[in-house]
C-alpha positions as CSV (number, residue, x, y, z in Angstrom):
1,M,-31.1,158.7,-155.0
2,S,-27.7,157.1,-155.5
3,K,-26.1,154.6,-153.1
4,N,-23.4,157.1,-152.2
5,S,-26.0,159.7,-151.4
6,R,-27.8,157.3,-149.1
7,K,-24.5,156.5,-147.4
8,L,-23.8,160.2,-146.9
9,I,-27.3,160.8,-145.4
10,C,-26.9,157.8,-143.1
11,A,-23.5,159.1,-142.0
12,I,-25.0,162.6,-141.3
13,L,-27.9,161.0,-139.4
14,I,-25.5,158.9,-137.2
15,I,-23.4,162.0,-136.5
16,S,-26.6,163.9,-135.6
17,F,-27.7,161.2,-133.2
18,V,-24.3,161.1,-131.6
19,F,-24.3,164.9,-131.4
20,C,-27.7,164.8,-129.7
21,F,-26.8,162.3,-127.1
22,L,-23.3,163.6,-126.1
23,P,-24.3,167.0,-125.0
24,Q,-26.8,165.6,-122.5
25,T,-24.1,163.5,-120.8
26,F,-21.7,166.4,-121.0
27,A,-24.4,168.7,-119.4
28,D,-24.7,166.2,-116.5
29,A,-20.9,166.4,-116.0
30,V,-20.5,170.2,-116.2
31,V,-22.7,172.5,-114.3
32,S,-22.6,176.2,-115.4
33,F,-23.5,179.3,-113.4
34,S,-24.1,182.7,-114.7
35,D,-21.5,184.3,-112.5
36,V,-18.8,181.6,-112.7
37,S,-16.5,181.6,-115.8
38,K,-13.6,179.4,-116.9
39,N,-11.3,182.3,-116.2
40,D,-12.1,182.3,-112.5
41,Y,-9.5,180.8,-110.2
42,F,-12.2,178.7,-108.5
43,Y,-13.9,177.5,-111.7
44,T,-12.8,173.9,-111.6
45,E,-13.5,173.4,-107.9
46,V,-16.9,175.1,-107.9
47,T,-17.9,173.1,-111.0
48,E,-16.8,169.8,-109.6
49,M,-18.5,170.3,-106.2
50,S,-21.7,171.3,-108.0
51,R,-21.5,168.3,-110.3
52,T,-21.1,165.9,-107.3
53,G,-24.0,167.5,-105.5
54,V,-22.0,168.8,-102.6
55,V,-23.0,172.4,-103.3
56,S,-25.7,174.0,-105.4
57,G,-26.6,177.3,-106.9
58,Y,-29.6,179.6,-106.7
59,G,-32.9,179.6,-108.6
60,D,-31.8,182.4,-110.9
61,G,-28.8,180.3,-112.2
62,S,-26.2,182.1,-110.1
63,F,-23.7,180.7,-107.6
64,L,-22.7,183.9,-105.8
65,P,-19.1,182.7,-105.2
66,Q,-18.1,185.7,-103.1
67,N,-20.9,185.3,-100.6
68,P,-20.0,184.3,-97.0
69,V,-20.9,180.9,-95.6
70,K,-22.8,180.4,-92.4
71,H,-21.6,178.0,-89.6
72,A,-24.4,175.5,-90.2
73,E,-23.7,175.6,-94.0
74,A,-20.0,175.0,-93.3
75,I,-20.6,172.0,-91.1
76,K,-23.0,170.5,-93.6
77,L,-20.7,170.9,-96.5
78,V,-17.7,169.4,-94.7
79,C,-19.9,166.5,-93.4
80,S,-21.2,165.9,-96.9
81,M,-17.7,165.8,-98.3
82,A,-16.7,163.3,-95.5
83,K,-19.8,161.2,-96.3
84,I,-21.1,161.4,-92.7
85,N,-24.5,159.8,-92.3
86,Y,-26.3,162.1,-89.9
87,A,-29.8,161.7,-91.2
88,G,-32.4,161.4,-88.4
89,Y,-29.7,162.1,-85.7
90,S,-31.6,164.8,-83.9
91,G,-35.1,163.5,-84.6
92,K,-36.1,166.9,-85.9
93,T,-36.7,168.2,-89.4
94,S,-36.7,171.9,-88.6
95,P,-34.6,173.9,-89.0
96,W,-32.9,172.1,-91.9
97,Y,-29.5,171.8,-90.1
98,S,-30.9,170.1,-87.0
99,D,-29.4,166.7,-87.7
100,V,-26.0,167.7,-88.8
101,W,-25.7,170.4,-86.1
102,K,-26.6,168.1,-83.3
103,W,-24.2,165.4,-84.6
104,A,-21.3,168.0,-84.7
105,Q,-22.2,169.3,-81.2
106,D,-22.2,165.9,-79.6
107,R,-18.7,165.3,-80.9
108,G,-17.3,168.6,-79.8
109,I,-16.8,169.9,-83.3
110,V,-19.0,172.9,-82.8
111,S,-18.4,175.1,-79.8
112,S,-21.2,175.5,-77.4
113,G,-23.1,178.8,-78.0
114,T,-22.1,179.0,-81.7
115,D,-24.9,180.6,-83.7
116,P,-25.5,178.3,-86.7
117,N,-26.8,181.3,-88.7
118,A,-23.8,183.5,-88.1
119,Y,-21.0,183.7,-90.7
120,A,-18.1,181.3,-90.3
121,T,-14.5,182.5,-90.6
122,R,-11.7,180.7,-92.4
123,E,-10.4,179.6,-89.0
124,N,-13.9,178.2,-88.2
125,I,-14.1,176.1,-91.3
126,C,-10.6,174.8,-90.9
127,S,-11.4,173.8,-87.3
128,Y,-14.5,171.9,-88.6
129,I,-12.4,170.2,-91.3
130,A,-9.9,169.1,-88.7
131,G,-12.6,167.8,-86.3
132,I,-14.7,166.0,-88.9
133,Y,-11.8,164.4,-90.7
134,K,-10.1,163.5,-87.3
135,L,-6.8,165.2,-88.3
136,D,-4.1,165.0,-85.7
137,V,-3.0,168.6,-85.4
138,S,-0.3,167.8,-82.8
139,K,1.9,166.3,-85.6
140,T,2.0,169.4,-87.8
141,I,5.5,170.3,-89.0
142,S,4.9,173.6,-90.8
143,N,4.8,177.2,-89.5
144,V,4.3,179.0,-92.8
145,F,1.8,181.8,-92.1
146,S,2.9,185.3,-91.2
147,D,-0.2,186.1,-89.2
148,T,-0.8,182.9,-87.1
149,D,0.9,179.9,-85.6
150,S,-2.3,178.0,-85.5
151,K,-1.7,174.2,-85.5
152,I,-5.0,173.6,-87.3
153,A,-4.1,176.0,-90.1
154,N,-0.6,174.6,-90.5
155,T,-1.9,171.1,-90.4
156,L,-4.3,171.8,-93.3
157,Y,-1.4,173.5,-95.1
158,D,0.7,170.3,-94.7
159,Y,-2.2,168.3,-96.2
160,G,-2.5,170.7,-99.1
161,V,-6.1,171.7,-98.2
162,I,-5.2,175.4,-97.9
163,K,-2.3,177.4,-99.4
164,G,-2.7,180.8,-97.8
165,I,-3.1,184.3,-99.1
166,P,0.0,185.7,-100.8
167,N,1.6,188.9,-99.4
168,E,3.6,191.4,-101.3
169,D,6.8,190.4,-99.5
170,G,6.5,186.8,-100.6
171,T,5.0,185.5,-97.4
172,V,1.6,184.0,-97.0
173,S,-1.2,184.9,-94.5
174,F,-3.9,182.6,-93.2
175,G,-6.5,185.3,-92.8
176,G,-8.3,183.3,-90.1
177,S,-10.6,186.1,-89.0
178,Q,-12.0,186.7,-92.6
179,N,-15.4,185.3,-93.4
180,V,-15.0,182.2,-95.6
181,K,-16.5,182.5,-99.1
182,R,-18.5,180.0,-101.0
183,C,-15.8,179.8,-103.7
184,D,-13.0,179.3,-101.2
185,T,-15.0,176.6,-99.4
186,C,-15.4,174.7,-102.7
187,I,-11.6,174.9,-103.1
188,M,-11.0,173.4,-99.7
189,L,-13.6,170.7,-100.3
190,Y,-12.1,169.8,-103.6
191,R,-8.6,169.4,-102.1
192,L,-10.0,167.4,-99.2
193,N,-11.4,164.9,-101.7
194,E,-8.0,164.7,-103.4
195,K,-5.6,164.7,-100.5
196,V,-7.3,163.5,-97.3
197,S,-8.8,160.0,-96.6
198,L,-12.4,159.8,-95.5
199,P,-12.7,159.6,-91.7
200,N,-14.0,156.5,-90.0
201,W,-16.8,157.4,-87.6
202,S,-17.7,153.8,-87.0
203,E,-17.0,153.4,-83.3
204,S,-15.6,150.2,-81.8
205,F,-18.5,149.0,-79.7
206,L,-19.3,145.6,-78.2
207,L,-22.9,145.0,-77.4
208,D,-23.4,144.9,-73.7
209,K,-25.0,141.5,-72.9
210,S,-24.1,141.5,-69.2
211,H,-27.8,142.0,-68.2
212,Y,-28.6,138.8,-69.9
213,S,-25.8,136.6,-68.4
214,V,-28.1,134.9,-65.9
215,S,-27.0,131.6,-64.3
216,R,-29.1,129.0,-62.7
217,P,-29.3,129.9,-58.9
218,A,-27.2,127.8,-56.7
219,S,-29.8,127.7,-54.0
220,F,-33.6,127.9,-53.8
221,A,-34.2,129.1,-50.3
222,N,-35.7,132.6,-50.4
223,F,-37.7,135.1,-52.5
224,D,-34.6,136.4,-54.3
225,D,-33.7,132.8,-55.3
226,Y,-37.2,132.3,-56.7
227,A,-37.0,135.5,-58.8
228,N,-33.5,134.5,-59.9
229,A,-34.8,131.1,-61.0
230,W,-37.5,132.7,-63.1
231,S,-35.0,135.2,-64.6
232,Y,-32.6,132.3,-65.5
233,M,-35.5,130.5,-67.2
234,L,-36.7,133.6,-69.1
235,V,-33.4,134.7,-70.4
236,N,-32.2,131.2,-71.4
237,K,-35.5,130.1,-72.8
238,V,-35.8,127.2,-70.3
239,L,-39.4,126.3,-70.4
240,K,-39.3,123.8,-67.5
241,D,-37.0,123.3,-64.5
242,S,-37.2,121.9,-61.0
243,F,-35.8,123.3,-57.7
244,Q,-35.8,121.6,-54.3
245,I,-36.1,123.2,-50.9
246,K,-34.7,121.1,-48.1
247,L,-37.2,121.7,-45.3
248,T,-40.2,120.2,-43.6
249,C,-43.3,122.2,-43.6
250,T,-47.1,122.0,-43.3
251,K,-49.3,122.0,-46.3
252,A,-50.4,125.5,-45.5
253,Q,-46.8,126.6,-45.5
254,L,-46.3,124.8,-48.8
255,E,-49.1,126.7,-50.3
256,E,-47.6,130.0,-49.1
257,L,-44.3,128.9,-50.7
258,S,-46.0,128.2,-53.9
259,E,-47.7,131.6,-53.9
260,D,-44.4,133.3,-53.2
261,I,-42.7,131.5,-56.1
262,Q,-45.5,132.4,-58.4
263,L,-45.3,136.1,-57.3
264,A,-41.5,136.0,-57.9
265,Y,-42.2,135.6,-61.6
266,I,-43.7,139.1,-61.7
267,F,-40.5,140.6,-60.3
268,A,-38.4,138.6,-62.8
269,A,-40.7,139.8,-65.6
270,L,-40.2,143.4,-64.7
271,D,-36.4,142.9,-65.0
272,Y,-36.8,140.9,-68.2
273,M,-39.9,142.1,-70.0
274,E,-37.9,141.4,-73.2
275,Y,-38.5,137.7,-72.7
276,A,-41.6,137.8,-70.5
277,S,-43.4,139.4,-73.5
278,F,-43.0,136.0,-75.2
279,L,-43.3,133.7,-72.1
280,D,-46.2,135.3,-70.4
281,Q,-47.7,132.2,-68.7
282,W,-46.1,130.5,-65.8
283,G,-47.0,127.6,-63.4
284,V,-45.7,126.0,-60.3
285,E,-46.2,122.4,-59.2
286,A,-44.9,120.8,-56.0
287,S,-44.0,117.2,-55.3
288,Y,-43.0,116.0,-51.8
289,S,-42.9,113.2,-49.3
290,I,-45.1,113.2,-46.2
291,D,-44.0,112.2,-42.8
292,R,-46.1,110.6,-40.1
293,S,-47.4,113.9,-38.9
294,G,-48.6,114.9,-42.4
295,N,-45.9,117.4,-43.0
296,C,-44.3,117.9,-46.4
297,I,-40.6,116.9,-46.6
298,N,-38.1,118.5,-49.0
299,P,-40.6,119.7,-51.6
300,M,-39.5,119.8,-55.2
301,F,-41.0,122.7,-57.1
302,T,-41.3,122.4,-60.9
303,L,-41.5,125.8,-62.7
304,T,-42.9,126.0,-66.2
305,L,-43.1,128.8,-68.8
306,S,-45.3,129.0,-71.9
307,N,-47.1,131.6,-74.0
308,S,-50.7,132.6,-74.3
309,F,-50.4,132.9,-78.1
310,G,-50.4,129.2,-78.8
311,L,-47.0,129.3,-80.5
312,P,-45.2,125.9,-80.8
313,E,-41.9,125.8,-78.8
314,Q,-39.8,125.8,-82.0
315,E,-41.5,128.8,-83.5
316,L,-41.5,130.6,-80.1
317,K,-37.7,130.2,-79.7
318,S,-37.2,131.2,-83.4
319,Q,-39.1,134.4,-82.8
320,I,-37.1,135.2,-79.7
321,T,-33.8,134.7,-81.6
322,S,-35.0,136.9,-84.5
323,F,-36.0,139.6,-82.0
324,E,-32.5,139.4,-80.4
325,N,-30.7,139.5,-83.7
326,T,-32.8,142.4,-85.0
327,C,-32.2,144.5,-81.9
328,D,-28.5,143.7,-82.0
329,Q,-28.3,144.9,-85.6
330,I,-30.2,148.1,-84.8
331,V,-27.9,149.1,-82.0
332,T,-24.8,148.1,-83.9
333,K,-25.9,150.2,-86.9
334,L,-26.8,153.2,-84.7
335,Y,-23.2,153.2,-83.3
336,A,-21.7,152.7,-86.7
337,Q,-23.6,155.5,-88.3
338,G,-23.3,158.0,-85.5
339,P,-26.6,158.5,-83.7
340,L,-25.2,156.5,-80.7
341,S,-21.7,157.3,-79.4
342,T,-19.7,155.7,-76.6
343,N,-19.1,159.1,-75.0
344,M,-22.8,159.8,-74.6
345,S,-24.4,159.8,-71.2
346,V,-26.9,157.1,-70.2
347,R,-29.7,159.6,-70.6
348,Q,-28.5,160.7,-74.1
349,K,-28.4,157.1,-75.3
350,A,-31.8,156.4,-73.8
351,L,-33.3,159.4,-75.8
352,V,-31.7,158.2,-79.1
353,L,-33.3,154.8,-78.7
354,Y,-36.6,156.3,-77.5
355,K,-36.8,158.2,-80.7
356,Y,-35.8,155.2,-82.8
357,V,-38.7,153.2,-81.4
358,A,-41.1,156.0,-82.1
359,F,-39.9,156.5,-85.7
360,N,-39.8,152.7,-86.5
361,T,-42.8,151.2,-84.7
362,K,-46.6,151.6,-85.0
363,Y,-49.1,151.0,-82.3
364,D,-51.2,147.9,-82.9
365,T,-54.8,149.2,-82.6
366,G,-56.1,145.8,-83.5
367,Y,-54.5,144.3,-80.3
368,N,-53.0,141.3,-82.0
369,Y,-49.3,141.8,-81.4
370,Y,-47.8,141.8,-77.9
371,N,-44.1,140.7,-77.8
372,G,-40.7,142.0,-78.7
373,Y,-40.7,140.3,-82.0
374,D,-43.9,142.0,-83.1
375,A,-42.4,145.4,-82.2
376,A,-38.8,144.9,-83.6
377,V,-39.5,142.7,-86.6
378,R,-43.1,143.3,-87.6
379,G,-42.9,147.0,-86.6
380,T,-46.2,147.0,-84.7
381,A,-47.2,146.1,-81.2
382,V,-49.0,147.2,-78.1
383,C,-47.3,148.6,-75.0
384,Q,-45.8,145.3,-73.9
385,G,-44.1,144.9,-77.2
386,Y,-42.9,148.5,-77.3
387,T,-41.4,148.1,-73.8
388,A,-39.8,144.8,-74.5
389,M,-38.1,146.1,-77.6
390,Y,-37.0,149.4,-76.0
391,N,-35.6,147.7,-72.9
392,Y,-33.6,145.2,-74.9
393,L,-32.2,148.0,-77.1
394,C,-31.2,150.0,-74.0
395,N,-29.6,147.2,-72.1
396,I,-27.4,146.1,-75.0
397,A,-26.4,149.7,-75.5
398,G,-25.3,150.0,-71.9
399,V,-28.4,151.6,-70.5
400,P,-29.8,149.6,-67.5
401,M,-33.5,149.6,-68.3
402,E,-36.3,147.8,-66.4
403,C,-40.1,147.6,-66.8
404,M,-43.0,148.9,-64.7
405,T,-46.6,148.0,-65.0
406,G,-49.7,149.7,-63.7
407,T,-53.1,151.0,-64.8
408,V,-54.4,154.0,-66.7
409,G,-58.1,154.3,-65.9
410,E,-59.3,150.7,-66.2
411,D,-56.6,149.7,-68.7
412,A,-53.4,147.8,-67.9
413,H,-50.2,149.4,-69.1
414,A,-46.5,148.7,-69.3
415,W,-43.6,151.2,-69.7
416,S,-39.9,151.4,-68.9
417,C,-38.0,152.8,-66.0
418,I,-34.4,153.4,-64.9
419,Y,-32.9,153.9,-61.5
420,I,-30.1,156.5,-61.2
421,D,-28.7,157.7,-57.9
422,G,-31.6,156.4,-56.0
423,T,-34.3,158.0,-58.2
424,R,-36.6,156.3,-60.6
425,Y,-37.2,157.9,-64.0
426,N,-39.9,156.7,-66.2
427,I,-39.9,156.4,-70.0
428,D,-43.1,155.5,-71.9
429,C,-42.1,154.9,-75.5
430,T,-45.6,153.8,-76.3
431,W,-47.1,157.1,-75.5
432,G,-44.1,158.8,-77.2
433,D,-45.5,157.4,-80.5
434,P,-48.8,159.0,-81.5
435,I,-51.9,157.3,-82.8
436,P,-52.4,157.5,-85.7
437,D,-48.8,157.0,-86.5
438,R,-46.9,160.1,-87.7
439,P,-43.7,159.4,-89.6
440,N,-40.5,160.8,-88.0
441,Y,-42.4,162.2,-85.0
442,C,-41.7,161.6,-81.4
443,D,-43.4,163.1,-78.4
444,E,-40.7,163.6,-75.7
445,T,-43.3,164.5,-73.0
446,W,-43.0,160.9,-71.7
447,F,-39.3,160.6,-71.7
448,W,-37.3,160.6,-68.4
449,V,-40.1,161.8,-66.1
450,T,-40.6,161.3,-62.4
451,D,-43.2,159.1,-60.7
452,S,-45.1,162.2,-59.5
453,F,-45.4,163.4,-63.1
454,L,-47.1,160.2,-64.1
455,K,-49.3,159.9,-61.0
456,T,-50.6,163.5,-61.0
457,G,-50.4,164.7,-64.6
458,N,-52.8,164.2,-67.5
459,N,-53.9,160.5,-67.9
460,S,-52.6,159.8,-64.4
461,R,-51.7,156.2,-63.7
462,T,-51.1,153.8,-60.8
463,F,-48.0,151.7,-60.2
464,D,-48.4,147.9,-59.5
465,F,-45.1,147.9,-57.6
466,D,-44.5,151.3,-56.1
467,I,-41.2,150.6,-54.4
468,P,-37.6,151.2,-55.3
469,A,-35.7,148.4,-57.0
């Protein structure tokens, strides 16, 4: 074989290799359907929406461009085009549209009572586009349609998302009552991508740290002062502090005072289980002068906090800081991505966070992990850790959550509670998370329930402090 022949064969082989590789890339870029041809007015838009994964065809290779679109499908398609992250929003996986439908409902984009499986009209999908893309329809300047003066329709015309249906007399109609077709939906989505900026659903939200702004009490004269002193120490990670009471008392009275001060820790811990889960040991020592009658004069009480896990102080404080930062990031992300919204009620926010804890935490059946760091950072803890994490998440999200303790049978237990309009509602996020752990499952039986439900229902429990806050 001559040199020229070898060159020719090599050239043919190179061309063959190139030819083999190029069609695969081209096939990824252009998706063909058996019922969509290049002569169709919607060919470019359907092909592009399919290529980007916004829409898809059917198993038989068809697209069925003239088929109508259901409300749930319309909402999902527009949200996908707008790059809305609604995954996990409802906490449900069935039906398939649960997350996106709940997201749109909470923002007033879908009218109450709308059947997600009914067919959407052109007016419906235009309304969804305006709502999801946050278009200001009050600023529309056009009035081009012969059959409607809809501000939403004219706004989308101004943006170039819709052009209308031509009439014989040269005017255009909107056709708002007509069912929107799959092909026309693709045209709207395609134009949205070209002409309208993506919406910003990241809400401006400042973490609410007001519950944790606890100052050192100015006085130390009564039970409330004692509880405030413990609260101050817990929240500010003060492991030792001294408080003086200016009085003269007997030694028996001094012992009673010491007992009251120790009891006050429990009440502070219920308000701040977030920190009491770390600082679960407390002590009180008293120093004083004695007068000629043997009375104690102006006793100085030294309060101390420590942990039963043997953690050195530096590591303990490091874990608390990591716990705080992790929870801050969780709530900030939930607001930024949409599951939490500033216009939600307290109960709605509490439910979102209840589900979050269930989805992202596993019960520690080995009973080794007890605090908020274990729940939030390690992802596993017992009830005390669950409650600590949940309460902190709730409080920084603007939901005033406290802790309650009691017993179930012979076992001690901790859970969350909230007081609204004089009524206590209980939330047990530990029992909301099944054992063994089930991914993306949450039992809402134990969310927002009354005292009587817990006392008389299955696995009834007692309350350690059965009085209103």
